[in-house]
Residue frames relative to the residue before (quaternion, step in Angstrom):
aa qw qx qy qz dx dy dz
M 1.0000 0.0000 0.0000 0.0000 0.00 0.00 0.00
L 0.5421 -0.6538 0.4262 0.3117 3.56 -0.91 0.95
K 0.6504 0.5312 -0.3292 0.4319 3.59 0.89 -0.90
D 0.6551 0.5096 -0.3105 0.4634 3.57 0.94 -0.88
K 0.6564 0.5138 -0.3180 0.4516 3.57 0.94 -0.86
I 0.6482 0.5096 -0.3181 0.4679 3.58 1.01 -0.79
L 0.7149 0.4537 -0.2642 0.4618 3.57 0.79 -1.02
N 0.6603 0.4812 -0.3022 0.4911 3.59 1.16 -0.56
K 0.3388 -0.7641 0.4739 0.2770 3.56 1.35 -0.21
D 0.1464 0.8349 -0.5095 0.1477 3.52 0.94 1.00
V 0.4538 -0.6246 0.5653 0.2906 3.50 -1.30 0.53
G 0.8368 0.3308 -0.1799 0.3974 3.55 -1.20 0.54
I 0.2868 0.7219 -0.5645 0.2791 3.59 1.08 0.57
I 0.0420 -0.8164 0.5760 -0.0021 3.57 -0.86 0.92
T 0.0430 -0.8001 0.5977 -0.0260 3.55 -0.89 1.02
Y 0.2494 -0.7129 0.6277 0.1885 3.51 -1.38 0.26
A 0.1999 -0.8109 0.5446 0.0763 3.59 -0.96 0.83
I 0.0633 -0.7782 0.6245 0.0194 3.53 -1.11 0.81
T 0.3276 -0.6887 0.6039 0.2318 3.54 -1.35 0.31
P 0.4828 -0.6744 0.4628 0.3128 3.63 -0.82 0.89
P 0.6323 -0.5339 0.3937 0.4003 3.60 -1.22 0.36
K 0.6198 -0.5527 0.4140 0.3727 3.56 -1.28 0.39
Q 0.6075 -0.5944 0.3996 0.3434 3.54 -1.13 0.73
G 0.6648 0.5478 -0.3064 0.4050 3.58 1.03 -0.74
N 0.5218 0.6459 -0.4164 0.3705 3.59 1.22 -0.17
S 0.5119 -0.6120 0.5023 0.3333 3.56 -1.20 0.53
K 0.6555 -0.4979 0.3790 0.4229 3.58 -1.26 0.30
E 0.6358 0.5334 -0.3288 0.4507 3.56 1.04 -0.75
K 0.6590 0.5010 -0.3040 0.4714 3.58 1.00 -0.84
I 0.6351 0.5236 -0.3276 0.4639 3.58 0.99 -0.82
A 0.6460 0.5155 -0.3144 0.4670 3.58 0.98 -0.86
E 0.6424 0.5250 -0.3140 0.4616 3.58 1.05 -0.79
I 0.6614 0.4980 -0.2998 0.4740 3.57 0.95 -0.90
S 0.6646 0.5128 -0.3075 0.4481 3.57 0.91 -0.91
Q 0.6306 0.5295 -0.3361 0.4572 3.57 1.03 -0.71
R 0.6316 0.5100 -0.3306 0.4813 3.57 1.05 -0.71
H 0.6041 0.5468 -0.3459 0.4652 3.57 1.05 -0.76
V 0.6822 0.4973 -0.2892 0.4513 3.55 0.80 -1.05
E 0.6703 0.5134 -0.3064 0.4397 3.59 0.86 -0.95
R 0.6754 0.4919 -0.2998 0.4603 3.58 0.99 -0.79
I 0.7612 0.4406 -0.2049 0.4296 3.54 0.90 -0.97
K 0.5998 0.6413 -0.3622 0.3127 3.58 1.01 -0.76
N 0.7451 0.4118 -0.2253 0.4737 3.59 1.11 -0.58
I 0.5988 0.5114 -0.3954 0.4729 3.60 1.22 0.23
D 0.4096 -0.7290 0.5074 0.2080 3.54 -0.99 0.94
I 0.1716 0.7873 -0.5661 0.1739 3.58 -0.13 1.32
D 0.5214 -0.6403 0.4728 0.3076 3.55 -1.28 0.42
G 0.8144 -0.0533 0.0588 0.5749 3.58 1.11 -0.56
L 0.3118 -0.7113 0.5983 0.1972 3.52 -1.31 0.48
I 0.2253 -0.7632 0.5936 0.1201 3.56 -0.72 1.09
I 0.1031 -0.7667 0.6315 0.0525 3.56 -0.97 0.93
Y 0.3289 -0.8036 0.4706 0.1567 3.54 -0.39 1.29
D 0.1898 -0.6895 0.6829 0.1488 3.48 -1.39 0.45
I 0.1141 -0.8389 0.5301 0.0472 3.60 -0.37 1.15
Q 0.1444 -0.7737 0.6121 0.0771 3.52 -1.23 0.57
D 0.5615 -0.5961 0.4536 0.3515 3.55 -1.18 0.56
E 0.1273 -0.8279 0.5453 0.0313 3.57 -0.64 1.14
T 0.2971 0.7872 -0.5004 0.2043 3.58 1.15 0.47
D 0.6207 0.5353 -0.3567 0.4483 3.60 1.18 -0.40
R 0.6002 0.5687 -0.3498 0.4404 3.57 1.30 -0.24
L 0.8042 0.1348 -0.0438 0.5772 3.57 1.04 -0.79
K 0.4385 -0.7090 0.4945 0.2460 3.55 -1.09 0.74
N 0.5651 0.6127 -0.3911 0.3903 3.59 1.15 -0.48
E 0.5583 -0.6168 0.4411 0.3365 3.54 -1.11 0.73
R 0.4890 -0.6682 0.4823 0.2860 3.55 -0.99 0.90
P 0.4610 -0.7035 0.4590 0.2862 3.65 -0.74 0.99
F 0.7578 0.1873 -0.1180 0.6138 3.57 1.16 -0.68
P 0.5172 -0.6487 0.4431 0.3397 3.63 -0.96 0.71
F 0.4198 -0.6843 0.5321 0.2690 3.59 -1.12 0.67
L 0.0222 0.7780 -0.6259 0.0499 3.54 -0.86 1.04
E 0.5071 -0.6605 0.4636 0.3029 3.57 -0.88 0.95
T 0.2366 -0.7482 0.6018 0.1481 3.55 -1.10 0.76
I 0.5936 -0.5579 0.4195 0.4005 3.55 -1.22 0.31
D 0.6692 -0.5246 0.3433 0.3989 3.56 -1.18 0.55
P 0.4755 -0.7094 0.4362 0.2835 3.63 -0.75 1.00
A 0.6288 0.5277 -0.3450 0.4551 3.61 1.03 -0.70
M 0.6517 0.5005 -0.3068 0.4803 3.56 0.99 -0.84
Y 0.6405 0.5243 -0.3255 0.4572 3.57 0.97 -0.84
S 0.6406 0.5232 -0.3170 0.4642 3.58 1.01 -0.80
N 0.7152 0.4752 -0.2598 0.4418 3.56 0.79 -1.04
E 0.7917 0.3699 -0.1714 0.4551 3.56 0.85 -0.98
Y 0.8110 0.2886 -0.1300 0.4921 3.58 1.03 -0.70
M 0.7445 0.3780 -0.2162 0.5061 3.61 1.15 -0.48
K 0.3820 0.7710 -0.4530 0.2334 3.60 1.26 0.09
D 0.6667 0.5006 -0.3119 0.4557 3.61 1.11 -0.54
L 0.5791 0.5631 -0.3781 0.4523 3.58 1.27 -0.11
N 0.2793 -0.8101 0.4996 0.1269 3.56 -0.43 1.24
V 0.5073 0.5823 -0.4717 0.4255 3.54 0.37 1.30
E 0.5650 -0.5995 0.4422 0.3547 3.57 -1.11 0.66
K 0.2592 -0.7667 0.5717 0.1343 3.58 -1.00 0.88
I 0.1671 -0.7494 0.6351 0.0844 3.55 -1.03 0.91
I 0.1751 -0.8255 0.5334 0.0573 3.56 -0.41 1.26
Y 0.2918 -0.7187 0.6061 0.1759 3.55 -0.81 1.04
R 0.0195 -0.7843 0.6199 0.0158 3.58 -1.08 0.71
C 0.2637 -0.7261 0.6169 0.1507 3.58 -0.70 1.14
V 0.2739 -0.8549 0.4123 0.1552 3.53 0.18 1.35
G 0.5717 0.6370 -0.3784 0.3525 3.60 1.13 -0.50
K 0.6674 0.5067 -0.3089 0.4500 3.58 1.15 -0.47
Y 0.6417 0.5028 -0.3182 0.4838 3.58 1.30 -0.16
D 0.2643 -0.6493 0.6499 0.2936 3.49 -1.39 0.09
D 0.7706 -0.3723 0.2382 0.4592 3.58 -1.29 0.11
R 0.6988 0.4790 -0.2744 0.4550 3.59 0.78 -1.04
E 0.6702 0.5164 -0.3077 0.4354 3.58 0.89 -0.91
L 0.6470 0.5076 -0.3263 0.4662 3.59 0.98 -0.77
R 0.6401 0.5207 -0.3239 0.4628 3.58 0.96 -0.84
E 0.6821 0.4933 -0.2930 0.4533 3.57 0.86 -0.93
S 0.6220 0.5440 -0.3401 0.4490 3.57 1.03 -0.76
I 0.6815 0.4772 -0.2849 0.4761 3.57 0.94 -0.87
I 0.6599 0.5200 -0.3101 0.4449 3.57 0.91 -0.92
C 0.6765 0.5135 -0.2889 0.4418 3.59 1.02 -0.80
D 0.4604 0.6620 -0.4585 0.3736 3.60 1.25 -0.16
S 0.3451 -0.7963 0.4674 0.1686 3.58 -0.59 1.14
Q 0.5232 0.6509 -0.4133 0.3631 3.61 1.24 -0.15
K 0.5410 -0.5940 0.4822 0.3491 3.56 -1.19 0.56
D 0.7452 0.1869 -0.1097 0.6306 3.56 0.93 -0.96
K 0.1741 -0.8167 0.5478 0.0516 3.53 -0.65 1.15
F 0.0982 -0.7884 0.6070 0.0177 3.54 -1.07 0.84
S 0.0833 0.7961 -0.5951 0.0714 3.56 -0.92 0.89
V 0.2147 -0.7270 0.6363 0.1431 3.53 -1.11 0.79
F 0.2461 -0.7749 0.5699 0.1195 3.55 -0.68 1.15
V 0.1314 -0.7995 0.5858 0.0197 3.55 -0.82 1.10
G 0.3352 -0.7615 0.5252 0.1788 3.56 -0.85 0.99
A 0.7487 -0.3708 0.2908 0.4662 3.55 -1.32 -0.21
S 0.5165 -0.6594 0.4565 0.3000 3.56 -1.12 0.69
S 0.7890 0.0126 -0.0199 0.6139 3.59 1.26 -0.34
Q 0.6468 -0.5282 0.3843 0.3936 3.54 -1.28 0.31
D 0.6562 0.5314 -0.3053 0.4403 3.58 1.18 -0.50
Q 0.5503 0.6326 -0.3956 0.3749 3.57 1.23 -0.31
E 0.3792 -0.7120 0.5442 0.2304 3.56 -0.92 0.93
V 0.0523 -0.8060 0.5896 -0.0087 3.55 -0.91 0.96
R 0.3953 -0.7032 0.5438 0.2314 3.52 -1.23 0.57
L 0.7824 0.1375 -0.0584 0.6046 3.55 1.25 -0.49
K 0.3631 -0.7308 0.5367 0.2144 3.56 -0.83 0.97
L 0.6358 -0.5415 0.3923 0.3855 3.53 -1.23 0.53
S 0.6427 0.5283 -0.3241 0.4504 3.60 0.96 -0.83
E 0.6412 0.5145 -0.3160 0.4737 3.58 1.07 -0.73
A 0.6327 0.5289 -0.3265 0.4620 3.57 1.04 -0.77
Y 0.6335 0.5237 -0.3338 0.4616 3.58 0.97 -0.81
S 0.6420 0.5272 -0.3171 0.4576 3.57 0.99 -0.85
I 0.6432 0.5098 -0.3158 0.4760 3.58 0.99 -0.83
G 0.6754 0.5096 -0.2949 0.4440 3.57 0.87 -0.95
E 0.6574 0.5230 -0.3062 0.4477 3.55 1.02 -0.83
K 0.7463 0.4180 -0.2179 0.4700 3.58 0.99 -0.82
L 0.6157 0.6382 -0.3369 0.3163 3.54 1.12 -0.65
E 0.8235 -0.1214 0.1389 0.5365 3.57 0.56 -1.11
D 0.4976 -0.6654 0.4739 0.2917 3.54 -1.09 0.77
N 0.7204 0.4512 -0.2615 0.4573 3.60 1.08 -0.59
L 0.5262 0.5878 -0.4325 0.4365 3.59 1.23 0.42
T 0.1275 -0.7684 0.6250 0.0519 3.55 -0.84 1.07
V 0.1943 -0.8189 0.5365 0.0620 3.55 -0.51 1.24
G 0.1279 -0.7793 0.6106 0.0588 3.54 -1.06 0.86
G 0.2825 -0.7534 0.5712 0.1621 3.53 -1.32 0.25
V 0.4836 -0.6430 0.5165 0.2931 3.53 -1.37 0.21
V 0.0637 -0.7739 0.6289 0.0387 3.56 -1.07 0.78
I 0.1233 -0.7992 0.5876 0.0292 3.57 -0.97 0.92
P 0.3329 -0.7815 0.4905 0.1946 3.62 -0.18 1.22
E 0.6065 0.5796 -0.3591 0.4089 3.61 1.04 -0.70
R 0.6125 0.5396 -0.3528 0.4574 3.58 1.09 -0.65
H 0.6203 0.5543 -0.3496 0.4311 3.58 1.07 -0.67
T 0.6000 0.5641 -0.3513 0.4454 3.56 1.09 -0.72
K 0.7198 0.4439 -0.2383 0.4774 3.56 1.02 -0.84
N 0.8379 0.2452 -0.0804 0.4810 3.58 0.78 -1.05
N 0.2919 -0.7993 0.4784 0.2168 3.60 1.26 -0.30
N 0.6502 0.5198 -0.3354 0.4411 3.59 1.05 0.62
E 0.3553 0.7593 -0.4881 0.2428 3.60 1.23 0.24
H 0.6148 0.5458 -0.3556 0.4447 3.60 1.09 -0.62
M 0.6433 0.5035 -0.3285 0.4740 3.59 1.09 -0.63
K 0.5938 0.5406 -0.3665 0.4699 3.59 1.14 -0.53
I 0.6106 0.5362 -0.3461 0.4688 3.57 1.05 -0.73
V 0.6695 0.5026 -0.2978 0.4588 3.57 0.89 -0.95
R 0.6723 0.4920 -0.3018 0.4635 3.60 0.90 -0.90
K 0.6716 0.4824 -0.3032 0.4736 3.57 0.94 -0.83
T 0.6033 0.5380 -0.3528 0.4714 3.58 1.10 -0.63
N 0.6559 0.5032 -0.3034 0.4739 3.58 0.98 -0.82
S 0.6760 0.4740 -0.2843 0.4873 3.59 1.23 -0.48
G 0.7274 -0.4584 0.2310 0.4554 3.57 1.27 0.08
C 0.4966 0.6574 -0.4438 0.3525 3.62 1.21 -0.07
K 0.2281 -0.7968 0.5520 0.0919 3.55 -0.90 1.00
F 0.7860 0.0545 -0.0323 0.6150 3.58 1.26 -0.29
F 0.2328 -0.7694 0.5806 0.1296 3.57 -1.30 0.31
V 0.1793 -0.7467 0.6320 0.1048 3.52 -1.25 0.62
S 0.3386 -0.7686 0.5096 0.1868 3.57 -0.78 1.00
Q 0.5480 -0.4954 0.5341 0.4111 3.46 -1.42 0.09
V 0.6777 -0.4626 0.3579 0.4456 3.60 -1.23 0.31
I 0.1729 -0.7989 0.5709 0.0775 3.57 -0.90 0.93
Y 0.0248 0.7591 -0.6505 0.0034 3.51 -1.18 0.78
N 0.6600 0.4467 -0.2994 0.5247 3.57 1.31 0.07
V 0.2574 -0.8141 0.5015 0.1395 3.55 -0.09 1.29
E 0.6123 0.5617 -0.3590 0.4251 3.61 1.06 -0.67
A 0.6398 0.5225 -0.3292 0.4575 3.60 0.94 -0.83
S 0.6808 0.4862 -0.2887 0.4656 3.58 0.95 -0.87
K 0.6557 0.4972 -0.3156 0.4725 3.60 0.98 -0.76
N 0.6230 0.5324 -0.3446 0.4580 3.60 1.02 -0.74
L 0.6425 0.5144 -0.3140 0.4733 3.57 1.01 -0.84
L 0.6777 0.4903 -0.2978 0.4601 3.59 0.83 -0.95
S 0.6327 0.5397 -0.3312 0.4457 3.58 0.98 -0.79
D 0.6880 0.4646 -0.2872 0.4778 3.59 0.83 -0.96
Y 0.6320 0.5291 -0.3264 0.4626 3.57 1.04 -0.77
F 0.6600 0.5205 -0.3044 0.4480 3.57 0.91 -0.93
Y 0.7337 0.4347 -0.2653 0.4499 3.59 0.69 -1.04
Y 0.6075 0.5255 -0.3674 0.4688 3.59 1.08 -0.58
C 0.6715 0.4883 -0.3018 0.4685 3.59 0.90 -0.87
Q 0.6369 0.5289 -0.3273 0.4555 3.58 1.02 -0.77
E 0.6966 0.4800 -0.2725 0.4583 3.57 0.92 -0.92
N 0.7732 0.3374 -0.1726 0.5085 3.58 1.12 -0.62
N 0.4511 -0.7268 0.4229 0.2991 3.58 1.31 0.40
I 0.3803 0.7073 -0.4883 0.3416 3.57 0.91 1.03
E 0.3897 -0.7031 0.5415 0.2462 3.58 -0.95 0.85
M 0.3854 -0.7253 0.5266 0.2196 3.54 -0.90 0.96
V 0.2938 -0.7507 0.5684 0.1646 3.56 -1.13 0.68
P 0.6453 -0.5497 0.3521 0.3968 3.61 -1.15 0.45
I 0.1056 -0.7555 0.6446 0.0508 3.53 -1.13 0.83
L 0.1820 -0.7834 0.5886 0.0817 3.56 -0.69 1.12
F 0.2185 -0.7847 0.5703 0.1058 3.57 -0.59 1.16
T 0.3313 -0.7851 0.5021 0.1472 3.54 -0.77 1.11
L 0.1125 -0.7701 0.6274 0.0251 3.53 -0.98 1.02
T 0.0184 0.7873 -0.6163 -0.0050 3.55 -1.18 0.55
P 0.4621 -0.6474 0.5147 0.3201 3.59 -1.07 0.63
C 0.1750 -0.7402 0.6357 0.1315 3.55 -1.27 0.48
G 0.0825 -0.8674 0.4906 -0.0054 3.52 -0.29 1.29
S 0.7911 0.1608 -0.1036 0.5810 3.58 1.24 0.06
V 0.6248 -0.5165 0.4187 0.4093 3.56 -1.27 0.29
K 0.5981 0.5680 -0.3523 0.4423 3.60 1.11 -0.66
T 0.6505 0.4906 -0.3073 0.4917 3.58 0.97 -0.84
L 0.6268 0.5395 -0.3295 0.4555 3.57 1.02 -0.81
E 0.6469 0.5119 -0.3146 0.4696 3.60 0.97 -0.82
F 0.6509 0.5085 -0.3122 0.4695 3.57 0.98 -0.80
M 0.6234 0.5377 -0.3327 0.4600 3.58 1.00 -0.79
K 0.6691 0.4908 -0.2981 0.4717 3.57 0.93 -0.88
W 0.6282 0.5317 -0.3334 0.4599 3.60 1.04 -0.76
L 0.6540 0.5218 -0.3088 0.4525 3.59 1.05 -0.75
G 0.5623 -0.6156 0.3857 0.3951 3.57 1.23 -0.26
I 0.4059 0.6977 -0.4845 0.3372 3.56 1.26 0.26
N 0.3340 -0.7658 0.5210 0.1749 3.56 -0.68 1.13
I 0.0077 -0.7955 0.6040 -0.0489 3.56 -0.58 1.19
P 0.3882 -0.7345 0.4992 0.2462 3.62 -0.42 1.13
K 0.6227 -0.5891 0.3676 0.3607 3.55 -1.07 0.76
W 0.6480 0.5221 -0.3351 0.4419 3.59 0.93 -0.82
L 0.6636 0.5046 -0.3027 0.4619 3.55 1.03 -0.82
E 0.6250 0.5311 -0.3246 0.4712 3.57 1.05 -0.80
N 0.6458 0.5189 -0.3157 0.4626 3.56 0.98 -0.84
D 0.6505 0.5222 -0.3110 0.4554 3.56 0.97 -0.90
L 0.6563 0.5060 -0.3127 0.4641 3.58 1.00 -0.80
I 0.6951 0.4956 -0.2836 0.4368 3.56 0.77 -1.06
H 0.7749 0.3630 -0.1766 0.4863 3.58 0.94 -0.90
S 0.4622 0.6798 -0.4583 0.3379 3.60 1.21 0.14
N 0.5834 -0.5740 0.4428 0.3661 3.56 -1.24 0.43
D 0.7787 0.0749 -0.0255 0.6224 3.57 1.16 -0.69
I 0.2988 -0.8034 0.4877 0.1656 3.58 -0.10 1.32
L 0.6357 0.5386 -0.3377 0.4380 3.60 1.04 -0.70
D 0.6777 0.4769 -0.2933 0.4767 3.59 0.82 -0.94
K 0.6393 0.5313 -0.3242 0.4515 3.56 1.01 -0.83
S 0.6668 0.5053 -0.3081 0.4529 3.59 0.93 -0.87
I 0.6336 0.5231 -0.3308 0.4642 3.58 1.04 -0.73
D 0.6473 0.5081 -0.3175 0.4712 3.59 0.92 -0.86
L 0.6595 0.5052 -0.3070 0.4643 3.57 0.94 -0.89
S 0.6540 0.5219 -0.3131 0.4492 3.58 0.94 -0.89
K 0.6605 0.4962 -0.3090 0.4712 3.58 0.93 -0.85
N 0.6531 0.5102 -0.3165 0.4615 3.58 0.97 -0.80
I 0.6319 0.5326 -0.3220 0.4619 3.56 1.03 -0.84
F 0.7018 0.4619 -0.2904 0.4581 3.58 0.79 -0.96
E 0.6401 0.5226 -0.3413 0.4480 3.60 0.96 -0.77
E 0.6409 0.5101 -0.3219 0.4748 3.58 1.02 -0.78
L 0.6473 0.5094 -0.3110 0.4741 3.59 1.00 -0.83
L 0.6617 0.5168 -0.3104 0.4459 3.57 0.92 -0.90
D 0.6326 0.5148 -0.3279 0.4767 3.59 0.98 -0.80
F 0.6566 0.5172 -0.2988 0.4605 3.56 0.92 -0.95
A 0.7014 0.4759 -0.2686 0.4576 3.57 0.87 -0.98
M 0.6745 0.4976 -0.3113 0.4479 3.59 0.86 -0.87
D 0.5986 0.5670 -0.3552 0.4405 3.58 1.09 -0.64
K 0.7552 0.3475 -0.1843 0.5244 3.56 1.14 -0.69
G 0.5016 -0.6751 0.4217 0.3388 3.58 1.23 -0.07
I 0.4045 0.6909 -0.4964 0.3355 3.57 1.10 0.64
P 0.3369 -0.7845 0.4840 0.1917 3.62 -0.59 1.08
I 0.1009 0.8076 -0.5732 0.0948 3.57 0.01 1.25
G 0.1110 -0.7575 0.6386 0.0776 3.52 -1.35 0.40
C 0.4349 -0.7019 0.5087 0.2438 3.54 -1.24 -0.30
N 0.1118 -0.7373 0.6626 0.0697 3.51 -1.19 0.76
V 0.1288 -0.7932 0.5930 0.0507 3.58 -0.93 0.90
E 0.0296 0.7871 -0.6149 0.0380 3.56 -1.03 0.82
S 0.2893 -0.6906 0.6126 0.2533 3.53 -1.36 0.02
L 0.3099 -0.7578 0.5478 0.1720 3.57 -0.74 1.07
S 0.6948 0.4377 -0.2525 0.5117 3.56 1.26 -0.32
V 0.3938 -0.6951 0.5452 0.2540 3.57 -1.22 0.49
R 0.4291 0.6914 -0.4700 0.3419 3.59 1.27 0.08
K 0.5558 -0.6516 0.4096 0.3142 3.55 -0.86 1.02
V 0.6606 0.5284 -0.3203 0.4264 3.58 0.89 -0.89
E 0.6813 0.4686 -0.2945 0.4791 3.61 1.01 -0.74
I 0.6159 0.5308 -0.3457 0.4685 3.58 1.08 -0.67
E 0.6685 0.4907 -0.2996 0.4718 3.58 0.90 -0.91
A 0.6211 0.5351 -0.3349 0.4645 3.57 1.10 -0.70
S 0.6372 0.5238 -0.3328 0.4570 3.59 1.05 -0.71
I 0.6190 0.5296 -0.3411 0.4691 3.59 1.07 -0.68
Q 0.6581 0.4911 -0.3028 0.4838 3.57 0.97 -0.84
L 0.6143 0.5565 -0.3440 0.4412 3.58 1.06 -0.73
V 0.5929 0.5532 -0.3588 0.4622 3.60 1.06 -0.71
K 0.6827 0.4940 -0.2869 0.4556 3.57 0.83 -1.00
D 0.6602 0.5105 -0.3058 0.4583 3.57 0.99 -0.85
V 0.6651 0.4936 -0.3012 0.4725 3.58 0.95 -0.87
K 0.6191 0.5448 -0.3421 0.4503 3.57 1.01 -0.78
L 0.6480 0.5078 -0.3111 0.4749 3.57 1.02 -0.79
I 0.6118 0.5386 -0.3432 0.4667 3.58 1.04 -0.75
I 0.6662 0.5053 -0.2974 0.4610 3.58 0.90 -0.96
E 0.6650 0.5116 -0.3068 0.4495 3.58 0.87 -0.94
N 0.6646 0.5022 -0.3067 0.4605 3.59 0.94 -0.82
K 0.6519 0.5007 -0.3205 0.4707 3.59 1.01 -0.75
L 0.6692 0.5033 -0.3073 0.4521 3.58 0.97 -0.82
K 0.5753 0.5740 -0.3797 0.4420 3.59 1.17 -0.49
L 0.6621 0.4943 -0.2960 0.4792 3.55 1.16 -0.64
H 0.7606 0.2294 -0.1295 0.5934 3.57 1.31 -0.42
P 0.0340 -0.8540 0.5188 0.0168 3.63 0.60 1.09
E 0.5806 0.6102 -0.3751 0.3871 3.57 1.16 -0.46
I 0.7399 0.3989 -0.2422 0.4845 3.62 1.13 -0.41
A 0.4586 0.7298 -0.4340 0.2621 3.58 1.19 -0.29
P 0.7395 0.4249 -0.2873 0.4360 3.68 0.72 -0.84
Q 0.8427 0.2302 -0.0685 0.4818 3.58 0.80 -0.97
G 0.5627 -0.6463 0.3896 0.3376 3.60 1.13 0.33
C 0.6769 -0.5118 0.3788 0.3692 3.53 -1.31 -0.37
K 0.1833 0.8643 -0.4659 0.0492 3.55 1.27 0.22
N 0.8345 0.2411 -0.1017 0.4849 3.58 0.76 -0.96
W 0.3961 0.7358 -0.4792 0.2685 3.59 1.17 0.22
N 0.8892 0.0133 -0.0006 0.4574 3.53 -1.10 0.86
I 0.5647 0.5807 -0.4088 0.4205 3.61 1.14 0.38
């Protein structure tokens, strides 16, 4: 069960993430898209399905968006009405700034799952107008229901700039977050620096670390690469060069992603940090979506092989290591 794995702080939680269809689609088109989602996901062994809630981030960056922003249907509604036949726990992202107090409560209450999971997402920039602050959302989530497990967002790239992302994890944990999901990572050094600071701060202050799921995605074209950079994903120059000049940019990105996660997993397991993996496709191209499904299977095999070398941590995670 996903909830048990999160609360036990297990190593190797693995999820897959999707974005709901665009609001402008007909009901028939939405049903068609959802059926494709179900068919792709039903045969992969994952702990949870993340359903994103996206927001326009043009106020965060001045550069023109490579792909146009189009509103998607509500992720909670998509889960309840279109993903109900998929037998896997759903993790609903909620951009809390677009809700008021009542709307957020109703969205959570309407979740049809017995155990409910939600990742609360704050404003994309200080200039964005919001109806509900992230701190207020955490307070609502903490008081609303015992069966709601709240997660937070972590961005390793921010740590490179501000060196305080680990403290955001600690503060959000104190506000009720039980797990975290990262933005897509392609810079292993940024992620290791974050994990290192998080580990030593927790060790010095006798704090139990919570699971962090690092997000991977295939990159199958230069267009996708441009979109990743616009989103703020830090891609080292050498890695960008390797992708652009490779014979097959998609295969190269998958190999790089697997190597990055394996290096992170080795680093984390050595210190007892309970990390896992989330996989998504930033592109709607069939070849990139199918590659993301294969990436889930490959990462799962990496995790299983590492846990075989450390059978003592497989059932209960890293909860008490080095603390």
